[in-house]
Biopython code that builds the backbone (N, CA, C, O; Angstrom):
import numpy as np
from Bio.PDB.StructureBuilder import StructureBuilder

atoms = [
    (1, "MET", "N", (-48.840, 198.241, 96.998)),
    (1, "MET", "CA", (-49.807, 198.375, 97.522)),
    (1, "MET", "C", (-50.552, 199.980, 97.103)),
    (1, "MET", "O", (-49.793, 200.948, 97.052)),
    (2, "ALA", "N", (-51.513, 200.105, 96.919)),
    (2, "ALA", "CA", (-52.027, 201.485, 96.468)),
    (2, "ALA", "C", (-52.083, 202.554, 97.448)),
    (2, "ALA", "O", (-52.077, 202.391, 98.668)),
    (3, "GLN", "N", (-52.135, 203.590, 96.867)),
    (3, "GLN", "CA", (-52.181, 204.621, 97.834)),
    (3, "GLN", "C", (-53.406, 205.728, 97.614)),
    (3, "GLN", "O", (-53.696, 205.999, 96.449)),
    (4, "LEU", "N", (-53.920, 206.186, 98.379)),
    (4, "LEU", "CA", (-55.289, 207.077, 98.242)),
    (4, "LEU", "C", (-55.326, 208.240, 99.136)),
    (4, "LEU", "O", (-55.165, 208.149, 100.353)),
    (5, "LEU", "N", (-55.539, 209.317, 98.516)),
    (5, "LEU", "CA", (-55.492, 210.676, 99.136)),
    (5, "LEU", "C", (-56.587, 211.153, 99.064)),
    (5, "LEU", "O", (-57.210, 211.006, 98.012)),
    (6, "VAL", "N", (-57.154, 211.858, 100.134)),
    (6, "VAL", "CA", (-58.543, 212.254, 100.296)),
    (6, "VAL", "C", (-58.518, 213.884, 100.844)),
    (6, "VAL", "O", (-58.141, 214.250, 101.957)),
    (7, "ARG", "N", (-59.024, 214.739, 99.750)),
    (7, "ARG", "CA", (-58.837, 215.989, 99.967)),
    (7, "ARG", "C", (-60.301, 216.616, 100.433)),
    (7, "ARG", "O", (-61.307, 216.027, 100.038)),
    (8, "ASN", "N", (-60.423, 217.619, 101.139)),
    (8, "ASN", "CA", (-61.361, 218.566, 101.599)),
    (8, "ASN", "C", (-62.197, 217.703, 102.490)),
    (8, "ASN", "O", (-63.416, 217.718, 102.317)),
    (9, "LEU", "N", (-61.594, 216.838, 103.567)),
    (9, "LEU", "CA", (-62.536, 215.963, 104.442)),
    (9, "LEU", "C", (-62.646, 217.225, 105.653)),
    (9, "LEU", "O", (-61.882, 218.057, 106.142)),
    (10, "GLU", "N", (-64.135, 216.800, 105.809)),
    (10, "GLU", "CA", (-64.486, 217.937, 107.100)),
    (10, "GLU", "C", (-63.756, 217.653, 108.217)),
    (10, "GLU", "O", (-63.404, 216.484, 108.376)),
    (11, "ASN", "N", (-63.398, 218.635, 109.176)),
    (11, "ASN", "CA", (-62.806, 218.515, 110.279)),
    (11, "ASN", "C", (-63.556, 217.724, 111.439)),
    (11, "ASN", "O", (-62.973, 217.119, 112.339)),
    (12, "ASN", "N", (-64.973, 217.820, 111.283)),
    (12, "ASN", "CA", (-65.613, 217.039, 112.348)),
    (12, "ASN", "C", (-65.308, 215.428, 112.110)),
    (12, "ASN", "O", (-65.187, 214.580, 112.994)),
    (13, "VAL", "N", (-65.211, 215.222, 110.603)),
    (13, "VAL", "CA", (-65.127, 213.768, 110.034)),
    (13, "VAL", "C", (-63.810, 213.262, 110.806)),
    (13, "VAL", "O", (-63.829, 212.242, 111.494)),
    (14, "LYS", "N", (-62.710, 214.028, 110.641)),
    (14, "LYS", "CA", (-61.559, 213.770, 110.670)),
    (14, "LYS", "C", (-61.454, 213.601, 112.200)),
    (14, "LYS", "O", (-60.658, 212.727, 112.543)),
    (15, "ALA", "N", (-62.048, 214.210, 113.118)),
    (15, "ALA", "CA", (-62.105, 214.152, 114.586)),
    (15, "ALA", "C", (-62.796, 212.984, 115.044)),
    (15, "ALA", "O", (-62.437, 212.390, 116.061)),
    (16, "LYS", "N", (-63.702, 212.650, 114.391)),
    (16, "LYS", "CA", (-64.643, 211.391, 114.623)),
    (16, "LYS", "C", (-63.760, 210.043, 114.234)),
    (16, "LYS", "O", (-63.810, 209.014, 114.908)),
    (17, "LEU", "N", (-62.840, 210.221, 112.897)),
    (17, "LEU", "CA", (-62.147, 209.110, 112.867)),
    (17, "LEU", "C", (-61.000, 208.892, 113.953)),
    (17, "LEU", "O", (-60.756, 207.750, 114.343)),
    (18, "GLN", "N", (-60.308, 209.977, 114.432)),
    (18, "GLN", "CA", (-59.563, 209.994, 115.142)),
    (18, "GLN", "C", (-59.944, 209.409, 116.493)),
    (18, "GLN", "O", (-59.131, 208.827, 117.211)),
    (19, "CYS", "N", (-61.114, 209.578, 116.774)),
    (19, "CYS", "CA", (-61.728, 209.101, 118.249)),
    (19, "CYS", "C", (-62.096, 207.611, 117.952)),
    (19, "CYS", "O", (-62.103, 206.871, 118.936)),
    (20, "ARG", "N", (-62.341, 207.170, 116.977)),
    (20, "ARG", "CA", (-62.819, 205.646, 116.570)),
    (20, "ARG", "C", (-61.472, 204.974, 116.698)),
    (20, "ARG", "O", (-61.296, 203.976, 117.396)),
    (21, "ALA", "N", (-60.454, 205.617, 115.932)),
    (21, "ALA", "CA", (-59.166, 204.778, 115.906)),
    (21, "ALA", "C", (-58.676, 204.698, 117.479)),
    (21, "ALA", "O", (-58.158, 203.682, 117.941)),
    (22, "LYS", "N", (-58.852, 205.618, 118.063)),
    (22, "LYS", "CA", (-58.233, 205.592, 119.361)),
    (22, "LYS", "C", (-58.794, 204.628, 120.190)),
    (22, "LYS", "O", (-58.166, 203.850, 120.907)),
    (23, "ARG", "N", (-60.324, 204.729, 120.030)),
    (23, "ARG", "CA", (-61.224, 203.344, 120.742)),
    (23, "ARG", "C", (-60.969, 202.161, 120.198)),
    (23, "ARG", "O", (-61.254, 201.245, 120.969)),
    (24, "ASN", "N", (-60.515, 201.795, 119.104)),
    (24, "ASN", "CA", (-60.147, 200.461, 118.771)),
    (24, "ASN", "C", (-58.538, 200.354, 118.661)),
    (24, "ASN", "O", (-58.084, 199.427, 117.990)),
    (25, "GLY", "N", (-57.743, 201.172, 119.229)),
    (25, "GLY", "CA", (-56.794, 200.898, 119.270)),
    (25, "GLY", "C", (-55.630, 200.829, 118.195)),
    (25, "GLY", "O", (-54.575, 200.201, 118.285)),
    (26, "ARG", "N", (-56.128, 201.711, 117.048)),
    (26, "ARG", "CA", (-55.137, 201.607, 115.894)),
    (26, "ARG", "C", (-55.251, 203.248, 115.604)),
    (26, "ARG", "O", (-55.809, 204.222, 116.108)),
    (27, "SER", "N", (-54.372, 202.945, 114.473)),
    (27, "SER", "CA", (-53.871, 204.544, 113.941)),
    (27, "SER", "C", (-54.996, 204.947, 113.135)),
    (27, "SER", "O", (-55.847, 204.138, 112.768)),
    (28, "MET", "N", (-55.030, 206.327, 112.813)),
    (28, "MET", "CA", (-56.341, 206.704, 112.075)),
    (28, "MET", "C", (-55.931, 206.345, 110.770)),
    (28, "MET", "O", (-56.817, 206.555, 109.942)),
    (29, "GLU", "N", (-55.040, 205.943, 110.376)),
    (29, "GLU", "CA", (-54.696, 205.681, 108.835)),
    (29, "GLU", "C", (-55.077, 204.071, 108.923)),
    (29, "GLU", "O", (-55.600, 203.603, 107.912)),
    (30, "GLU", "N", (-54.887, 203.296, 109.907)),
    (30, "GLU", "CA", (-55.293, 201.782, 109.925)),
    (30, "GLU", "C", (-56.867, 201.621, 109.945)),
    (30, "GLU", "O", (-57.618, 200.822, 109.385)),
    (31, "GLU", "N", (-57.079, 202.686, 110.805)),
    (31, "GLU", "CA", (-58.933, 202.675, 111.110)),
    (31, "GLU", "C", (-59.579, 202.866, 109.620)),
    (31, "GLU", "O", (-60.531, 202.225, 109.174)),
    (32, "VAL", "N", (-58.929, 203.776, 109.028)),
    (32, "VAL", "CA", (-59.636, 204.319, 107.825)),
    (32, "VAL", "C", (-59.383, 202.825, 106.650)),
    (32, "VAL", "O", (-60.377, 202.373, 106.081)),
    (33, "ARG", "N", (-58.424, 202.389, 106.484)),
    (33, "ARG", "CA", (-58.125, 201.101, 106.065)),
    (33, "ARG", "C", (-59.089, 200.070, 106.195)),
    (33, "ARG", "O", (-59.489, 199.394, 105.247)),
    (34, "GLU", "N", (-59.461, 199.950, 107.370)),
    (34, "GLU", "CA", (-60.367, 199.039, 107.948)),
    (34, "GLU", "C", (-61.712, 199.012, 107.601)),
    (34, "GLU", "O", (-62.457, 198.078, 107.303)),
    (35, "ILE", "N", (-61.958, 200.748, 107.737)),
    (35, "ILE", "CA", (-63.394, 200.657, 107.428)),
    (35, "ILE", "C", (-63.615, 200.539, 105.896)),
    (35, "ILE", "O", (-64.706, 200.182, 105.451)),
    (36, "LEU", "N", (-62.264, 200.931, 104.871)),
    (36, "LEU", "CA", (-62.559, 200.892, 103.263)),
    (36, "LEU", "C", (-62.761, 199.067, 103.339)),
    (36, "LEU", "O", (-63.659, 198.525, 102.695)),
    (37, "ARG", "N", (-61.969, 198.416, 104.055)),
    (37, "ARG", "CA", (-62.367, 196.971, 103.847)),
    (37, "ARG", "C", (-63.251, 196.611, 104.039)),
    (37, "ARG", "O", (-63.579, 195.759, 103.214)),
    (38, "ASP", "N", (-64.412, 196.913, 105.256)),
    (38, "ASP", "CA", (-65.626, 196.676, 105.520)),
    (38, "ASP", "C", (-66.468, 197.128, 104.516)),
    (38, "ASP", "O", (-67.414, 196.408, 104.197)),
    (39, "ALA", "N", (-66.310, 198.102, 104.006)),
    (39, "ALA", "CA", (-67.364, 198.681, 102.997)),
    (39, "ALA", "C", (-67.122, 198.046, 101.858)),
    (39, "ALA", "O", (-68.107, 198.117, 101.122)),
    (40, "THR", "N", (-65.993, 197.292, 101.263)),
    (40, "THR", "CA", (-65.509, 196.591, 99.944)),
    (40, "THR", "C", (-66.142, 195.206, 100.132)),
    (40, "THR", "O", (-66.521, 194.539, 99.169)),
    (41, "LYS", "N", (-66.241, 194.798, 101.395)),
    (41, "LYS", "CA", (-66.364, 193.048, 101.364)),
    (41, "LYS", "C", (-67.230, 192.308, 100.621)),
    (41, "LYS", "O", (-66.960, 191.217, 100.119)),
    (42, "SER", "N", (-68.492, 193.009, 100.528)),
    (42, "SER", "CA", (-69.668, 192.449, 99.864)),
    (42, "SER", "C", (-69.572, 192.699, 98.171)),
    (42, "SER", "O", (-70.282, 191.982, 97.466)),
    (43, "GLU", "N", (-68.783, 193.614, 97.594)),
    (43, "GLU", "CA", (-68.859, 193.979, 96.431)),
    (43, "GLU", "C", (-68.516, 192.818, 95.554)),
    (43, "GLU", "O", (-67.635, 192.026, 95.890)),
    (44, "GLY", "N", (-69.203, 192.689, 94.409)),
    (44, "GLY", "CA", (-68.959, 191.458, 93.572)),
    (44, "GLY", "C", (-69.313, 190.051, 94.293)),
    (44, "GLY", "O", (-68.740, 189.018, 93.948)),
    (45, "LYS", "N", (-70.049, 190.069, 95.060)),
    (45, "LYS", "CA", (-70.193, 188.787, 95.847)),
    (45, "LYS", "C", (-71.846, 188.242, 95.615)),
    (45, "LYS", "O", (-72.273, 187.114, 95.862)),
    (46, "HIS", "N", (-72.447, 189.164, 95.182)),
    (46, "HIS", "CA", (-73.972, 188.941, 94.991)),
    (46, "HIS", "C", (-73.982, 187.555, 94.305)),
    (46, "HIS", "O", (-73.242, 187.198, 93.388)),
    (47, "LYS", "N", (-75.041, 186.775, 94.968)),
    (47, "LYS", "CA", (-75.459, 185.473, 94.852)),
    (47, "LYS", "C", (-76.385, 185.138, 93.662)),
    (47, "LYS", "O", (-76.435, 184.116, 92.978)),
    (48, "GLY", "N", (-77.095, 186.263, 93.604)),
    (48, "GLY", "CA", (-78.597, 186.320, 92.646)),
    (48, "GLY", "C", (-79.607, 185.716, 93.358)),
    (48, "GLY", "O", (-80.680, 185.472, 92.805)),
    (49, "GLY", "N", (-79.409, 185.440, 94.516)),
    (49, "GLY", "CA", (-80.749, 184.708, 95.247)),
    (49, "GLY", "C", (-81.736, 185.827, 95.563)),
    (49, "GLY", "O", (-81.456, 187.023, 95.478)),
    (50, "GLY", "N", (-82.906, 185.336, 95.930)),
    (50, "GLY", "CA", (-84.075, 186.618, 96.341)),
    (50, "GLY", "C", (-83.901, 186.614, 97.716)),
    (50, "GLY", "O", (-83.166, 185.814, 98.294)),
    (51, "LEU", "N", (-84.715, 187.697, 98.397)),
    (51, "LEU", "CA", (-84.624, 187.740, 99.687)),
    (51, "LEU", "C", (-84.565, 186.912, 100.798)),
    (51, "LEU", "O", (-83.929, 187.093, 101.836)),
    (52, "GLY", "N", (-85.454, 185.772, 100.412)),
    (52, "GLY", "CA", (-85.712, 184.795, 101.015)),
    (52, "GLY", "C", (-84.351, 183.924, 101.309)),
    (52, "GLY", "O", (-84.020, 183.690, 102.471)),
    (53, "THR", "N", (-83.713, 183.537, 100.381)),
    (53, "THR", "CA", (-82.521, 182.974, 100.253)),
    (53, "THR", "C", (-81.377, 183.750, 101.092)),
    (53, "THR", "O", (-80.713, 183.159, 101.943)),
    (54, "GLU", "N", (-81.200, 185.094, 100.794)),
    (54, "GLU", "CA", (-80.186, 185.894, 101.554)),
    (54, "GLU", "C", (-80.763, 185.706, 102.814)),
    (54, "GLU", "O", (-79.912, 185.072, 103.436)),
    (55, "ILE", "N", (-81.983, 185.946, 103.739)),
    (55, "ILE", "CA", (-82.075, 185.869, 104.755)),
    (55, "ILE", "C", (-81.814, 184.251, 105.459)),
    (55, "ILE", "O", (-81.155, 184.034, 106.476)),
    (56, "SER", "N", (-82.323, 183.507, 104.851)),
    (56, "SER", "CA", (-81.747, 182.197, 104.997)),
    (56, "SER", "C", (-80.134, 181.859, 105.409)),
    (56, "SER", "O", (-79.606, 181.294, 106.367)),
    (57, "THR", "N", (-79.664, 182.473, 104.236)),
    (57, "THR", "CA", (-78.191, 182.440, 104.443)),
    (57, "THR", "C", (-77.546, 183.214, 105.700)),
    (57, "THR", "O", (-76.585, 182.818, 106.360)),
    (58, "LEU", "N", (-78.240, 184.339, 105.880)),
    (58, "LEU", "CA", (-77.755, 184.871, 106.970)),
    (58, "LEU", "C", (-78.040, 184.334, 108.363)),
    (58, "LEU", "O", (-77.230, 184.633, 109.240)),
    (59, "PHE", "N", (-79.181, 183.511, 108.708)),
    (59, "PHE", "CA", (-79.196, 182.860, 109.649)),
    (59, "PHE", "C", (-79.174, 181.459, 109.911)),
    (59, "PHE", "O", (-79.556, 180.813, 110.887)),
    (60, "ARG", "N", (-78.542, 181.059, 108.618)),
    (60, "ARG", "CA", (-77.983, 179.448, 108.591)),
    (60, "ARG", "C", (-77.427, 178.828, 109.839)),
    (60, "ARG", "O", (-77.865, 177.855, 110.453)),
    (61, "GLU", "N", (-76.103, 179.768, 110.167)),
    (61, "GLU", "CA", (-75.452, 179.236, 111.355)),
    (61, "GLU", "C", (-76.156, 179.426, 112.631)),
    (61, "GLU", "O", (-75.664, 178.963, 113.660)),
    (62, "HIS", "N", (-77.388, 180.138, 112.650)),
    (62, "HIS", "CA", (-78.252, 180.302, 113.855)),
    (62, "HIS", "C", (-79.163, 179.461, 114.079)),
    (62, "HIS", "O", (-79.934, 179.654, 115.019)),
    (63, "GLY", "N", (-79.285, 178.283, 113.226)),
    (63, "GLY", "CA", (-80.603, 177.439, 113.457)),
    (63, "GLY", "C", (-80.990, 176.841, 112.097)),
    (63, "GLY", "O", (-81.278, 175.648, 112.008)),
    (64, "LEU", "N", (-80.996, 177.526, 111.215)),
    (64, "LEU", "CA", (-81.671, 177.181, 109.609)),
    (64, "LEU", "C", (-80.761, 176.075, 109.005)),
    (64, "LEU", "O", (-79.602, 176.376, 109.292)),
    (65, "LYS", "N", (-80.792, 175.122, 108.414)),
    (65, "LYS", "CA", (-80.329, 173.981, 108.058)),
    (65, "LYS", "C", (-80.327, 173.839, 106.643)),
    (65, "LYS", "O", (-81.250, 174.416, 106.069)),
    (66, "GLN", "N", (-79.533, 173.226, 105.955)),
    (66, "GLN", "CA", (-79.890, 173.127, 104.647)),
    (66, "GLN", "C", (-81.078, 172.478, 104.077)),
    (66, "GLN", "O", (-81.219, 171.318, 104.463)),
    (67, "GLY", "N", (-81.935, 172.896, 103.296)),
    (67, "GLY", "CA", (-83.222, 172.493, 103.070)),
    (67, "GLY", "C", (-84.275, 173.177, 103.698)),
    (67, "GLY", "O", (-85.444, 172.919, 103.415)),
    (68, "GLU", "N", (-83.911, 174.161, 104.659)),
    (68, "GLU", "CA", (-84.834, 174.842, 105.197)),
    (68, "GLU", "C", (-85.164, 176.292, 104.642)),
    (68, "GLU", "O", (-85.893, 177.154, 105.133)),
    (69, "GLU", "N", (-84.544, 176.307, 103.677)),
    (69, "GLU", "CA", (-84.688, 177.712, 103.028)),
    (69, "GLU", "C", (-86.107, 178.313, 102.850)),
    (69, "GLU", "O", (-87.060, 177.709, 102.358)),
    (70, "ILE", "N", (-86.116, 179.634, 103.334)),
    (70, "ILE", "CA", (-87.240, 180.319, 103.177)),
    (70, "ILE", "C", (-87.675, 180.531, 101.903)),
    (70, "ILE", "O", (-86.980, 181.224, 101.159)),
    (71, "PRO", "N", (-89.084, 179.882, 101.369)),
    (71, "PRO", "CA", (-89.436, 180.054, 100.058)),
    (71, "PRO", "C", (-89.667, 181.421, 99.206)),
    (71, "PRO", "O", (-90.120, 182.396, 99.805)),
    (72, "GLU", "N", (-89.411, 181.496, 98.036)),
    (72, "GLU", "CA", (-89.435, 182.861, 97.453)),
    (72, "GLU", "C", (-90.870, 183.015, 96.956)),
    (72, "GLU", "O", (-91.515, 182.126, 96.401)),
    (73, "LEU", "N", (-91.357, 184.448, 97.267)),
    (73, "LEU", "CA", (-92.611, 184.531, 96.895)),
    (73, "LEU", "C", (-92.627, 185.194, 95.707)),
    (73, "LEU", "O", (-92.106, 186.306, 95.793)),
    (74, "ARG", "N", (-93.004, 184.934, 94.722)),
    (74, "ARG", "CA", (-93.115, 185.610, 93.582)),
    (74, "ARG", "C", (-94.613, 185.861, 93.034)),
    (74, "ARG", "O", (-95.592, 185.197, 93.376)),
    (75, "ASP", "N", (-94.616, 187.060, 92.019)),
    (75, "ASP", "CA", (-95.702, 187.230, 91.270)),
    (75, "ASP", "C", (-97.270, 187.338, 92.236)),
    (75, "ASP", "O", (-98.351, 186.961, 91.784)),
    (76, "ILE", "N", (-97.089, 187.882, 93.501)),
    (76, "ILE", "CA", (-98.233, 187.975, 94.331)),
    (76, "ILE", "C", (-98.702, 189.413, 94.393)),
    (76, "ILE", "O", (-97.970, 190.372, 94.640)),
    (77, "ARG", "N", (-99.923, 189.460, 94.156)),
    (77, "ARG", "CA", (-100.548, 190.672, 93.939)),
    (77, "ARG", "C", (-100.976, 191.320, 95.694)),
    (77, "ARG", "O", (-101.475, 190.537, 96.502)),
    (78, "VAL", "N", (-100.803, 192.242, 95.936)),
    (78, "VAL", "CA", (-101.156, 193.012, 97.202)),
    (78, "VAL", "C", (-102.290, 193.797, 96.968)),
    (78, "VAL", "O", (-102.121, 194.618, 96.066)),
    (79, "GLU", "N", (-103.373, 193.802, 97.488)),
    (79, "GLU", "CA", (-104.503, 194.540, 97.554)),
    (79, "GLU", "C", (-104.163, 196.072, 98.665)),
    (79, "GLU", "O", (-103.820, 196.016, 99.846)),
    (80, "ILE", "N", (-104.324, 196.975, 98.078)),
    (80, "ILE", "CA", (-104.131, 197.944, 98.788)),
    (80, "ILE", "C", (-105.543, 198.486, 99.749)),
    (80, "ILE", "O", (-106.547, 198.902, 99.170)),
    (81, "PRO", "N", (-105.474, 198.429, 100.989)),
    (81, "PRO", "CA", (-106.687, 198.662, 101.775)),
    (81, "PRO", "C", (-107.206, 199.954, 101.227)),
    (81, "PRO", "O", (-106.530, 200.669, 100.487)),
    (82, "ASP", "N", (-108.469, 200.245, 101.624)),
    (82, "ASP", "CA", (-109.079, 201.539, 101.744)),
    (82, "ASP", "C", (-109.443, 201.928, 103.071)),
    (82, "ASP", "O", (-110.382, 201.422, 103.686)),
    (83, "PHE", "N", (-108.716, 202.806, 103.497)),
    (83, "PHE", "CA", (-108.808, 203.135, 105.012)),
    (83, "PHE", "C", (-110.185, 204.365, 105.095)),
    (83, "PHE", "O", (-110.597, 204.856, 106.146)),
    (84, "ASP", "N", (-110.632, 204.621, 103.929)),
    (84, "ASP", "CA", (-111.481, 205.731, 104.200)),
    (84, "ASP", "C", (-112.945, 205.179, 104.166)),
    (84, "ASP", "O", (-113.853, 205.986, 103.971)),
    (85, "GLU", "N", (-113.238, 203.808, 104.350)),
    (85, "GLU", "CA", (-114.606, 203.219, 104.409)),
    (85, "GLU", "C", (-114.958, 203.454, 105.934)),
    (85, "GLU", "O", (-116.045, 203.087, 106.381)),
]
sb = StructureBuilder()
sb.init_structure("model")
sb.init_model(0)
sb.init_chain("A")
sb.init_seg("    ")
for serial, (resi, resn, name, xyz) in enumerate(atoms, 1):
    if name == "N":
        sb.init_residue(resn, " ", resi, " ")
    sb.init_atom(name, np.array(xyz, "f"), 0.0, 1.0, " ", f" {name:<3s}", serial, name[0])
structure = sb.get_structure()
């Protein structure tokens, strides 16, 4: 396993990490590992879908079924309203 040394960490950041680790019942070292795991979960997993596809994927387990994807809106021109009229 790899090791990582972090230098010049602000004291308040370390204190917050210690509090968070205690709250989660972990050592500070394990807490930092978990934070890094969470931060890198989605790296390299971009599926290339648009916003509608990503939203439907997020909510699929909460009601959207296969085939109910939100359609992609492309090449739509938006007129900027003139509020000075």
